[in-house]
BALOBA-1460 file (C-alpha; in Angstrom, 3 decimals):
// residues 204
<rec num="1" residu="x" x="30.951" y="-35.541" z="-8.404"/>
<rec num="2" residu="x" x="33.030" y="-33.345" z="-10.449"/>
<rec num="3" residu="x" x="30.764" y="-33.993" z="-13.377"/>
<rec num="4" residu="x" x="27.664" y="-32.857" z="-11.443"/>
<rec num="5" residu="x" x="29.331" y="-29.642" z="-10.351"/>
<rec num="6" residu="x" x="30.437" y="-29.077" z="-14.006"/>
<rec num="7" residu="x" x="26.883" y="-29.289" z="-15.185"/>
<rec num="8" residu="x" x="25.622" y="-27.223" z="-12.464"/>
<rec num="9" residu="x" x="28.050" y="-24.537" z="-13.168"/>
<rec num="10" residu="x" x="27.155" y="-24.554" z="-16.782"/>
<rec num="11" residu="x" x="23.503" y="-24.262" z="-16.158"/>
<rec num="12" residu="x" x="24.227" y="-21.434" z="-13.947"/>
<rec num="13" residu="x" x="26.313" y="-19.633" z="-16.586"/>
<rec num="14" residu="x" x="23.696" y="-20.234" z="-18.978"/>
<rec num="15" residu="x" x="20.975" y="-18.799" z="-16.841"/>
<rec num="16" residu="x" x="23.082" y="-15.810" z="-16.188"/>
<rec num="17" residu="x" x="23.687" y="-15.157" z="-19.934"/>
<rec num="18" residu="x" x="19.898" y="-15.712" z="-20.452"/>
<rec num="19" residu="x" x="19.123" y="-13.010" z="-17.939"/>
<rec num="20" residu="x" x="21.546" y="-10.681" z="-19.389"/>
<rec num="21" residu="x" x="19.900" y="-11.134" z="-22.646"/>
<rec num="22" residu="x" x="16.352" y="-10.226" z="-21.152"/>
<rec num="23" residu="x" x="17.721" y="-6.813" z="-20.106"/>
<rec num="24" residu="x" x="17.289" y="-5.997" z="-23.978"/>
<rec num="25" residu="x" x="13.435" y="-6.558" z="-23.330"/>
<rec num="26" residu="x" x="13.216" y="-4.119" z="-20.237"/>
<rec num="27" residu="x" x="10.125" y="-1.677" z="-20.801"/>
<rec num="28" residu="x" x="9.208" y="1.627" z="-18.990"/>
<rec num="29" residu="x" x="5.969" y="0.430" z="-17.285"/>
<rec num="30" residu="x" x="2.703" y="2.120" z="-17.574"/>
<rec num="31" residu="x" x="1.522" y="3.271" z="-13.983"/>
<rec num="32" residu="x" x="-2.079" y="3.851" z="-13.064"/>
<rec num="33" residu="x" x="-2.764" y="5.084" z="-9.465"/>
<rec num="34" residu="x" x="-6.104" y="5.407" z="-7.871"/>
<rec num="35" residu="x" x="-7.539" y="5.911" z="-4.377"/>
<rec num="36" residu="x" x="-10.246" y="3.330" z="-3.238"/>
<rec num="37" residu="x" x="-13.703" y="4.599" z="-2.504"/>
<rec num="38" residu="x" x="-13.925" y="4.696" z="1.310"/>
<rec num="39" residu="x" x="-16.861" y="4.322" z="3.759"/>
<rec num="40" residu="x" x="-17.400" y="5.093" z="7.331"/>
<rec num="41" residu="x" x="-18.956" y="2.967" z="9.857"/>
<rec num="42" residu="x" x="-19.973" y="4.027" z="13.361"/>
<rec num="43" residu="x" x="-20.343" y="1.308" z="16.352"/>
<rec num="44" residu="x" x="-20.577" y="1.501" z="19.959"/>
<rec num="45" residu="x" x="-18.642" y="-1.526" z="21.550"/>
<rec num="46" residu="x" x="-20.372" y="-3.217" z="24.712"/>
<rec num="47" residu="x" x="-16.993" y="-2.911" z="26.285"/>
<rec num="48" residu="x" x="-16.421" y="0.419" z="28.073"/>
<rec num="49" residu="x" x="-14.112" y="2.918" z="26.155"/>
<rec num="50" residu="x" x="-12.649" y="6.163" z="27.325"/>
<rec num="51" residu="x" x="-15.832" y="8.260" z="27.569"/>
<rec num="52" residu="x" x="-14.045" y="11.582" z="26.600"/>
<rec num="53" residu="x" x="-12.789" y="10.222" z="23.211"/>
<rec num="54" residu="x" x="-13.848" y="7.724" z="20.696"/>
<rec num="55" residu="x" x="-11.596" y="5.833" z="18.290"/>
<rec num="56" residu="x" x="-11.054" y="5.355" z="14.720"/>
<rec num="57" residu="x" x="-9.649" y="2.354" z="12.982"/>
<rec num="58" residu="x" x="-8.474" y="3.021" z="9.388"/>
<rec num="59" residu="x" x="-8.033" y="0.415" z="6.774"/>
<rec num="60" residu="x" x="-5.201" y="1.340" z="4.350"/>
<rec num="61" residu="x" x="-5.033" y="-0.352" z="1.192"/>
<rec num="62" residu="x" x="-1.729" y="-0.713" z="-0.977"/>
<rec num="63" residu="x" x="-2.505" y="-3.067" z="-3.644"/>
<rec num="64" residu="x" x="-0.457" y="-3.644" z="-6.841"/>
<rec num="65" residu="x" x="-1.729" y="-5.481" z="-9.817"/>
<rec num="66" residu="x" x="0.585" y="-5.978" z="-12.616"/>
<rec num="67" residu="x" x="0.635" y="-7.241" z="-16.213"/>
<rec num="68" residu="x" x="3.780" y="-8.439" z="-18.102"/>
<rec num="69" residu="x" x="4.989" y="-8.713" z="-21.537"/>
<rec num="70" residu="x" x="6.548" y="-12.107" z="-22.617"/>
<rec num="71" residu="x" x="9.089" y="-12.272" z="-25.386"/>
<rec num="72" residu="x" x="10.499" y="-15.506" z="-26.995"/>
<rec num="73" residu="x" x="14.298" y="-15.694" z="-27.105"/>
<rec num="74" residu="x" x="16.815" y="-18.722" z="-27.715"/>
<rec num="75" residu="x" x="16.124" y="-21.563" z="-25.155"/>
<rec num="76" residu="x" x="13.372" y="-19.627" z="-23.277"/>
<rec num="77" residu="x" x="11.382" y="-16.425" z="-22.539"/>
<rec num="78" residu="x" x="11.832" y="-13.002" z="-21.143"/>
<rec num="79" residu="x" x="8.924" y="-11.856" z="-18.959"/>
<rec num="80" residu="x" x="9.068" y="-7.957" z="-18.314"/>
<rec num="81" residu="x" x="7.047" y="-5.498" z="-16.235"/>
<rec num="82" residu="x" x="4.617" y="-3.821" z="-18.569"/>
<rec num="83" residu="x" x="1.842" y="-2.251" z="-16.404"/>
<rec num="84" residu="x" x="0.954" y="-1.463" z="-12.910"/>
<rec num="85" residu="x" x="-2.554" y="-0.676" z="-11.591"/>
<rec num="86" residu="x" x="-1.948" y="0.583" z="-7.928"/>
<rec num="87" residu="x" x="-4.481" y="1.245" z="-5.415"/>
<rec num="88" residu="x" x="-3.185" y="3.274" z="-2.538"/>
<rec num="89" residu="x" x="-5.245" y="4.763" z="0.231"/>
<rec num="90" residu="x" x="-8.046" y="4.159" z="2.826"/>
<rec num="91" residu="x" x="-11.191" y="1.840" z="2.114"/>
<rec num="92" residu="x" x="-12.760" y="2.035" z="5.641"/>
<rec num="93" residu="x" x="-13.062" y="3.992" z="8.663"/>
<rec num="94" residu="x" x="-14.468" y="2.380" z="11.652"/>
<rec num="95" residu="x" x="-15.579" y="5.065" z="14.427"/>
<rec num="96" residu="x" x="-15.909" y="3.517" z="17.949"/>
<rec num="97" residu="x" x="-17.916" y="5.569" z="20.434"/>
<rec num="98" residu="x" x="-18.463" y="4.608" z="24.046"/>
<rec num="99" residu="x" x="-21.911" y="3.186" z="24.678"/>
<rec num="100" residu="x" x="-22.556" y="5.639" z="27.407"/>
<rec num="101" residu="x" x="-23.271" y="8.368" z="24.932"/>
<rec num="102" residu="x" x="-26.636" y="7.898" z="23.364"/>
<rec num="103" residu="x" x="-26.830" y="8.343" z="19.617"/>
<rec num="104" residu="x" x="-27.669" y="11.807" z="18.450"/>
<rec num="105" residu="x" x="-27.148" y="13.475" z="21.758"/>
<rec num="106" residu="x" x="-24.837" y="16.316" z="22.349"/>
<rec num="107" residu="x" x="-21.871" y="14.298" z="23.640"/>
<rec num="108" residu="x" x="-22.366" y="11.559" z="20.814"/>
<rec num="109" residu="x" x="-22.259" y="14.161" z="18.139"/>
<rec num="110" residu="x" x="-19.436" y="16.078" z="19.667"/>
<rec num="111" residu="x" x="-17.244" y="12.979" z="19.789"/>
<rec num="112" residu="x" x="-18.356" y="11.771" z="16.207"/>
<rec num="113" residu="x" x="-17.130" y="15.320" z="15.126"/>
<rec num="114" residu="x" x="-13.971" y="14.878" z="16.662"/>
<rec num="115" residu="x" x="-13.451" y="11.490" z="15.082"/>
<rec num="116" residu="x" x="-14.511" y="12.919" z="11.836"/>
<rec num="117" residu="x" x="-11.315" y="15.273" z="12.108"/>
<rec num="118" residu="x" x="-9.257" y="12.246" z="12.433"/>
<rec num="119" residu="x" x="-10.731" y="10.742" z="9.221"/>
<rec num="120" residu="x" x="-9.818" y="14.110" z="7.421"/>
<rec num="121" residu="x" x="-6.385" y="13.744" z="8.686"/>
<rec num="122" residu="x" x="-6.066" y="10.227" z="7.416"/>
<rec num="123" residu="x" x="-7.310" y="11.236" z="3.946"/>
<rec num="124" residu="x" x="-4.969" y="14.344" z="3.873"/>
<rec num="125" residu="x" x="-1.933" y="11.971" z="4.179"/>
<rec num="126" residu="x" x="-2.717" y="10.495" z="0.896"/>
<rec num="127" residu="x" x="-3.829" y="13.881" z="-0.814"/>
<rec num="128" residu="x" x="-0.883" y="15.711" z="0.130"/>
<rec num="129" residu="x" x="1.612" y="12.879" z="-0.661"/>
<rec num="130" residu="x" x="0.399" y="11.944" z="-4.150"/>
<rec num="131" residu="x" x="3.469" y="13.234" z="-5.759"/>
<rec num="132" residu="x" x="5.716" y="11.147" z="-3.337"/>
<rec num="133" residu="x" x="3.486" y="8.007" z="-4.009"/>
<rec num="134" residu="x" x="3.983" y="8.421" z="-7.782"/>
<rec num="135" residu="x" x="7.488" y="9.059" z="-7.667"/>
<rec num="136" residu="x" x="8.186" y="6.241" z="-5.372"/>
<rec num="137" residu="x" x="6.188" y="3.712" z="-7.480"/>
<rec num="138" residu="x" x="7.937" y="4.915" z="-10.593"/>
<rec num="139" residu="x" x="11.190" y="4.584" z="-9.105"/>
<rec num="140" residu="x" x="10.511" y="1.042" z="-8.047"/>
<rec num="141" residu="x" x="9.127" y="0.081" z="-11.279"/>
<rec num="142" residu="x" x="12.012" y="1.123" z="-13.327"/>
<rec num="143" residu="x" x="14.501" y="-0.835" z="-11.226"/>
<rec num="144" residu="x" x="12.544" y="-4.133" z="-12.042"/>
<rec num="145" residu="x" x="14.443" y="-6.173" z="-14.663"/>
<rec num="146" residu="x" x="12.891" y="-8.877" z="-16.852"/>
<rec num="147" residu="x" x="12.935" y="-12.341" z="-15.610"/>
<rec num="148" residu="x" x="14.204" y="-15.252" z="-17.906"/>
<rec num="149" residu="x" x="11.839" y="-18.408" z="-17.771"/>
<rec num="150" residu="x" x="12.266" y="-21.793" z="-19.893"/>
<rec num="151" residu="x" x="8.729" y="-22.440" z="-20.346"/>
<rec num="152" residu="x" x="5.905" y="-20.128" z="-21.405"/>
<rec num="153" residu="x" x="3.777" y="-21.764" z="-18.746"/>
<rec num="154" residu="x" x="5.905" y="-20.239" z="-15.922"/>
<rec num="155" residu="x" x="4.776" y="-16.678" z="-16.917"/>
<rec num="156" residu="x" x="2.384" y="-16.412" z="-13.896"/>
<rec num="157" residu="x" x="5.340" y="-17.412" z="-11.557"/>
<rec num="158" residu="x" x="7.637" y="-14.895" z="-12.933"/>
<rec num="159" residu="x" x="4.762" y="-12.218" z="-12.555"/>
<rec num="160" residu="x" x="4.334" y="-13.149" z="-8.957"/>
<rec num="161" residu="x" x="8.212" y="-12.650" z="-8.495"/>
<rec num="162" residu="x" x="8.064" y="-9.304" z="-10.113"/>
<rec num="163" residu="x" x="5.179" y="-8.184" z="-8.192"/>
<rec num="164" residu="x" x="7.146" y="-9.573" z="-5.060"/>
<rec num="165" residu="x" x="10.160" y="-7.458" z="-6.117"/>
<rec num="166" residu="x" x="8.068" y="-4.398" z="-6.549"/>
<rec num="167" residu="x" x="6.190" y="-4.280" z="-3.456"/>
<rec num="168" residu="x" x="9.371" y="-5.019" z="-1.477"/>
<rec num="169" residu="x" x="11.471" y="-2.266" z="-3.126"/>
<rec num="170" residu="x" x="13.144" y="0.015" z="-0.622"/>
<rec num="171" residu="x" x="11.308" y="2.843" z="-2.189"/>
<rec num="172" residu="x" x="7.986" y="1.227" z="-1.513"/>
<rec num="173" residu="x" x="8.989" y="0.232" z="1.882"/>
<rec num="174" residu="x" x="10.137" y="3.731" z="2.621"/>
<rec num="175" residu="x" x="6.753" y="5.166" z="1.286"/>
<rec num="176" residu="x" x="4.778" y="2.967" z="3.707"/>
<rec num="177" residu="x" x="6.886" y="4.067" z="6.442"/>
<rec num="178" residu="x" x="6.558" y="7.822" z="5.716"/>
<rec num="179" residu="x" x="2.688" y="7.224" z="5.286"/>
<rec num="180" residu="x" x="2.478" y="5.734" z="8.670"/>
<rec num="181" residu="x" x="4.699" y="8.546" z="10.216"/>
<rec num="182" residu="x" x="2.514" y="11.181" z="8.684"/>
<rec num="183" residu="x" x="-0.767" y="9.232" z="10.094"/>
<rec num="184" residu="x" x="0.706" y="9.504" z="13.679"/>
<rec num="185" residu="x" x="1.897" y="13.289" z="13.210"/>
<rec num="186" residu="x" x="-1.513" y="14.421" z="11.907"/>
<rec num="187" residu="x" x="-3.510" y="12.367" z="14.304"/>
<rec num="188" residu="x" x="-1.640" y="13.671" z="17.256"/>
<rec num="189" residu="x" x="-2.185" y="17.405" z="15.983"/>
<rec num="190" residu="x" x="-5.954" y="16.683" z="15.922"/>
<rec num="191" residu="x" x="-5.904" y="15.776" z="19.407"/>
<rec num="192" residu="x" x="-3.644" y="18.592" z="20.452"/>
<rec num="193" residu="x" x="-5.907" y="21.285" z="18.479"/>
<rec num="194" residu="x" x="-9.063" y="19.929" z="20.353"/>
<rec num="195" residu="x" x="-9.632" y="21.794" z="23.556"/>
<rec num="196" residu="x" x="-12.393" y="19.597" z="24.419"/>
<rec num="197" residu="x" x="-14.793" y="22.547" z="24.921"/>
<rec num="198" residu="x" x="-17.326" y="21.394" z="22.689"/>
<rec num="199" residu="x" x="-17.776" y="18.093" z="24.650"/>
<rec num="200" residu="x" x="-17.592" y="20.007" z="28.027"/>
<rec num="201" residu="x" x="-20.680" y="22.118" z="26.916"/>
<rec num="202" residu="x" x="-22.680" y="19.098" z="26.586"/>
<rec num="203" residu="x" x="-22.484" y="18.636" z="30.223"/>
<rec num="204" residu="x" x="-23.091" y="22.087" z="31.517"/>
C-alpha cells in the first residue's frame, strides 16, 4: 500500500513540475471577434396572445473556436492557447404577433413596428458593449495557462479543456450576465417609451 502511495505521489510531483515547465510556452493568443449575420422571422401562433403586444424571441450566440500550439518537451508535450475566433451576437429574431391582427393591416404593422424597436434594442446591446466584450475575452484568454500532456494524440482533449476554461472564466460569465441585464433594461425602456398611440389610432 505504501509503495502504491509513493508511486502516486511521484507521478503527482512529476506532473506538477511538467505543468510548471509548460508555463514557459504560454502565448498571447490572437483574438478575432465577429457578430453573426442575423435574420428576422414573423409568425402568428394559433394560440391566443396579448392582442396589444407581440413578442420577440432573440437567439444569442456566444461561440468560441480555438486553436492551440503544441510544443514537445521532455516526457511529453505542452498545449498552449494560440488563437480564438469568437462569435458574439444575435443570429435570429422570432417575432410573434397575435393571429387576430391580419397581415399588412394597421394594427399588424403597428405591433410589428413596436417589435422592431425591441430588435434594435437587442442589437444595440452588442454594439454598445463591443469594448467590454473584447476586454473580457482578452482578459480571460490571457489567464489560460498551457496544459501538459504525455501523448500527442491527447491534443484535442487538451484543447477541449482549454476551451472549457475559457468559457467558464469569471470574466466571460460576468460578460454574459451584463449582456442579459442590458437586454432587460433596454427592452423595458422600449415598452415604457411606447405610449400605444400608434396602435390606438388603428381602432379609431
